[in-house]
C-alpha positions, 0 to 999 in steps of 0.5 A: 022727212027733214024740215026745211031750214028756217030763214030768219030776217037779218038783225039790224046792227045796233046803232048807238049815239056817239058818246059826248063827254061834257066839256071839262070846266076848270074853275078860275084860279083865285087871283091873289090880292097880295104881292110877295117879295122874298129874301134869305138871311141868317138861315131864314126865308123872309117874305114881305106881303104888300097889296097887289092893287093900287092904294088911294092917296091918304088910304091905308094898306096892310103889310105882313112879314113872315119867316120860315127857318131853312133846314140845313146843318149848322143853322144858327137862326132862332127867330125874328124878334122885331120888325121895323116897317117904314117907307117913303112918306110913311111913319115908321112902326115897330112890331115885336110880336109875330105875326108881324103885321102893320097898317100903313097910310099913304100921305094925302098929297102923294101924286097919283101913279107914284110908287111908294117904297115900303121897307121891313127891317127884320132883327134876327135872333141867332144861337151864337154871336150877334144877330143880323138885320135884313131889310126887304123892300117892296113898292106900292102904287098910288091909284090914278 
C-alpha cells in the first residue's frame, strides 16, 4: 500500500521592502577668503593673495606673496629676495623675509565702492646675471 502524496499549501513569496539608499549629502566646499593672482617670471610662479571680501575705508587687510620654482632644464631662478608692497593711496612697505606678508591700510577718505590697486614688486635672485624684477597687481574693493 502506498501512502497518498502529502499536499502542502503553497509557500507565499517573501516580499522585501525596497532598498532605499539615504541621500548622499556632500558637505559644502569652503569658500576661500583669499583671491589669488598669479604670474611667472625668471623660472618661478608668483602668487599674490588679497582679500576676496571688501575692506572698509580706514580698515586693514593682509597681502601675501608666495613663490614656487618651476622645474625646467637650465632654470636660473634661486629665490625671491625682497618684495615691495604698494598701492593706490597705500604707503609702500618692504619685506625681505619669506613668507612675504604685509598688513596694509586703506585711506580713511577712500570713496565707497572704489577699487584700490595693490602692487607687489618681487626682486628675484638668479644663478647668473642680473636678477629680474616682476610686478603683480590685484585690486581690493572698498565696502559700500
